Each structure stands twice: as structure tokens, then as C-alpha cells.
C-alpha positions in Angstrom: 39.6 -48.8 4.7 42.6 -48.3 7.2 42.2 -46.2 9.9 43.9 -42.7 9.9 43.5 -39.5 10.7 41.6 -36.8 9.1 41.2 -32.9 8.8 38.3 -30.7 6.9 39.4 -27.2 7.4 36.7 -24.9 7.5 37.2 -21.4 5.6 36.2 -17.9 4.5 37.6 -17.4 1.2 37.7 -14.0 -1.3 38.9 -12.9 -4.0 42.5 -12.3 -2.8 43.8 -16.1 -3.6 47.4 -14.9 -1.8 44.8 -14.7 1.8 43.7 -17.6 0.9 46.4 -19.9 0.9 47.2 -18.3 4.2 44.1 -19.0 5.6 44.9 -22.4 4.4 48.8 -22.8 5.6 47.6 -21.8 9.0 44.6 -24.8 9.9 47.8 -26.5 8.1 50.6 -25.8 11.2 47.6 -26.6 13.8 48.2 -29.9 12.5 49.6 -32.8 14.5 51.3 -35.6 12.6 48.8 -37.9 12.7 46.6 -36.6 9.7 47.4 -37.9 6.4 44.9 -36.6 4.3 43.3 -32.8 4.4 40.3 -31.3 2.8 38.8 -28.4 1.6 36.2 -26.1 0.6 34.7 -25.7 -2.9 36.2 -22.1 -3.6 38.6 -22.8 -1.2 41.8 -20.4 -3.8 39.4 -18.0 -5.2 35.9 -17.8 -4.1 35.3 -15.1 -6.9 32.5 -14.1 -9.9 32.6 -15.7 -13.4 35.6 -12.6 -14.7 37.2 -13.2 -11.5 37.3 -17.6 -11.6 38.4 -17.4 -15.7 41.9 -15.0 -15.4 42.6 -17.3 -12.9 41.8 -20.5 -14.8 44.7 -22.7 -15.1 46.0 -25.5 -16.8 45.9 -29.2 -14.5 49.4 -29.6 -13.6 50.3 -25.8 -14.6 49.9 -22.1 -12.8 50.5 -20.8 -9.6 47.8 -21.6 -7.6 48.8 -25.6 -8.1 51.8 -24.9 -7.3 51.0 -22.7 -4.2 49.1 -26.4 -3.3 52.1 -27.9 -4.0 54.8 -26.4 -1.8 51.9 -27.1 0.7 51.0 -30.6 0.7 55.2 -31.4 0.5 56.0 -28.6 3.4 53.1 -30.8 5.7 53.6 -34.0 4.5 49.9 -34.7 3.6 47.6 -35.5 1.2 46.5 -32.3 -0.5 42.2 -32.1 -2.0 42.0 -28.9 -3.2 37.5 -28.6 -3.3 37.2 -27.0 -6.4 39.4 -24.3 -8.6 38.5 -23.1 -12.2 40.9 -24.9 -14.4 40.4 -24.5 -18.2 39.1 -27.1 -20.8 41.4 -29.7 -21.9 39.6 -30.3 -25.0 39.5 -27.6 -28.7 35.2 -26.6 -27.0 37.6 -24.8 -24.3 36.0 -23.4 -21.4 36.4 -24.3 -17.2 35.8 -26.5 -15.2 34.7 -26.4 -11.3 37.2 -28.9 -10.2 38.7 -30.5 -7.3 42.7 -31.9 -7.1 44.3 -33.7 -4.9 47.8 -34.2 -5.0 50.3 -36.4 -2.2 52.5 -35.6 0.3 54.5 -35.4 -2.4 53.0 -32.3 -4.2 52.3 -35.1 -6.9 49.1 -34.7 -9.0 47.0 -38.0 -8.1 43.1 -37.4 -9.4 41.4 -34.5 -10.7 37.1 -34.2 -10.3 35.1 -32.1 -12.6 31.6 -31.0 -11.0 28.7 -33.3 -12.7 26.0 -30.5 -11.8 25.9 -26.7 -11.5 24.0 -24.9 -9.1 21.6 -23.3 -11.5 18.9 -22.3 -8.6 17.1 -19.0 -7.0 17.3 -19.0 -3.9 16.0 -16.2 -0.9 18.7 -14.4 -0.4 21.0 -11.0 -1.0 22.1 -13.0 -3.9 18.6 -14.6 -5.4 20.4 -15.9 -9.4 22.8 -18.7 -8.9 23.3 -19.4 -12.6 27.2 -21.8 -12.5 26.4 -22.7 -16.4 26.6 -19.2 -17.2 30.2 -19.9 -15.6 31.4 -23.6 -15.8 31.1 -26.6 -18.7 29.5 -29.9 -17.1 32.3 -33.1 -15.7 31.2 -36.0 -17.7 33.6 -38.2 -15.5 33.8 -40.7 -12.3 36.9 -40.4 -10.2 37.6 -42.8 -7.5 41.6 -43.3 -6.0 43.3 -44.7 -3.4 44.8 -42.7 -0.6 46.1 -43.3 2.7 43.5 -43.6 4.3 41.3 -45.3 1.6 39.2 -45.4 -1.7 37.9 -42.0 -2.2 35.4 -41.6 -4.5 35.0 -37.6 -5.0 32.3 -34.9 -5.7 31.2 -30.9 -5.1 29.1 -29.4 -3.8 25.6 -29.3 -5.6 26.4 -32.9 -6.3 24.7 -34.2 -2.7 21.6 -33.8 -4.3 22.5 -36.0 -7.2 21.9 -39.6 -5.4 22.9 -41.4 -8.7 26.6 -40.3 -8.3 27.0 -40.8 -5.0 25.6 -44.5 -5.4 27.5 -45.2 -9.0 31.1 -43.8 -6.5 30.3 -46.7 -4.6 29.8 -49.1 -6.8 33.4 -47.9 -8.0 35.1 -49.1 -4.3 35.4 -45.8 -2.8 35.1 -46.2 0.6 35.0 -42.6 1.4 33.9 -40.1 -0.9 34.9 -36.1 -1.2 32.0 -33.5 -1.0 33.9 -30.0 -0.3 30.9 -27.6 -0.4 29.7 -23.6 -0.2 26.4 -24.2 0.4 24.4 -20.9 0.6 23.0 -19.5 4.6 19.3 -20.3 3.1 20.3 -24.0 2.1 22.3 -25.0 3.9 19.8 -24.2 7.0 17.3 -26.1 5.5 18.8 -29.4 3.5 22.5 -29.9 4.2 23.0 -31.9 7.5 20.3 -34.3 6.7 20.8 -34.5 2.8 25.0 -35.2 4.2 23.1 -38.4 6.3 20.4 -39.5 3.8 24.4 -40.0 0.9 26.3 -41.3 4.4 23.2 -44.6 5.3 22.6 -45.4 1.7 26.1 -45.8 0.6 27.3 -47.0 4.3 30.5 -44.6 3.2 31.3 -42.2 5.0 31.2 -38.5 3.6 34.1 -35.5 3.8 32.5 -32.4 4.0 34.2 -29.4 4.4 32.8 -26.3 4.3 33.2 -22.3 3.3 31.1 -20.1 6.2 30.5 -16.1 6.5 30.7 -13.5 4.0 32.1 -13.0 0.5 31.3 -9.9 -1.2 28.4 -7.9 -0.2 25.7 -10.4 -0.8 27.0 -13.7 -0.7 26.7 -15.9 3.0 27.8 -19.8 3.6 26.6 -21.9 6.2 29.5 -23.9 7.6 29.2 -26.9 10.1 31.7 -28.7 7.9 
């Protein structure tokens, strides 16, 4: 692993992707030239409901959201991780995946990870019922990729609760692991930091965890604490 600066962007994303991209660019403008890798949270480009995710799902490598991220990566000369966005499944079974995408500083797509573990949980908050499997297909593969700061394993949010995934990424040579998230305020306050520490200690590697924070519509509240 090489010495390099990494930036985690903490966002309060919503249903307007232009506003979300503007938030990201505003923070990119504040970075210094030493930053090589920038990570955004889960749902960075769109924080919506099932209908919204299906409406705005793109094919890998094609679509206005991915083009906007490519442009930002080139403009600011950084590797840029989209914490997650909805992508159309490429096979005959259809559906969409919750996918983390890594673009290099030329805007080229270097890696894709489809979320393996869906957040199907009842929480004592104003949203109550979370059922990601009603929206997304489960991912099927691990992703580890070489970056300017070292070999990066990729995970998303609820994956944090499954230590076997992190052990498998480490076994494939991951020196750092990205964990973009949108932990609820309730679950975040209870478990966020202790789980991050546990995964880092167990695997003796860095966990890079950019997070959503604040209110997203009438019922969603996220914890932050990137």
C-alpha cells in the first residue's frame, strides 16, 4: 500500500440528482492536489424510493449519471468512487442492482461491485420497514481493484455486518476496503463505529466509510459519522 491522501465525502443526498452532483462538486472544489482517491456514500447520486431507482437505473457505462461522474473525475484529476447507484442487470433475468462504481482520473470505469447483502430489516424509526430485496437483485461476485493508493476491496453498507465478506476481500489482496453507507440514525448510533472497528481489527486493513447524514424525505434519517 502506498502513502497517499484519501477523501471521504459526507452527503445529504435526495431525489434530485442534479442537486446531489452539485453537492459532490462543491466538496471536490475544496480538496487539495494531494488527494488521489475520493469516495462518496451509498445512494450518492440518487436517494429515492423503488420507483425512483427503477426509473433512473442505467446500463453500465452508459447514461447521464455515469457521464456526470466521469466528467467530475477528469475535471478534478481524482479517482472517484460512486458509493452506489441503480444499474440495469445485464442478463436475461432483468431487474436492477445497487452498484458501487470506481472511475479513474481519466473518467474510465475501473471497477463495479453489486451489493451482496440486502437491508431487509425492521427498525424502530419513522420509516419502520426496510426491504431492499424488493428493489434490487443480489450481487454475485467480489471486487478487488488496484488504485493509486493500494489494492481496494469494495463493499456497501449492510455488507458491514457480514465479516466473511471482508475476510474474502482480504484474502484476495485488499489493503483497503470501501464501505459507502446510508446507515439509519437508529442503527448507526447503536452499531456503526463498533462494526467498522471490528472489521478493521479483524482484517488488519483500513476501512474507508463515507456516509449519508441528515434527513431524506419525510421518514428517512441517516447517521453520518464518515
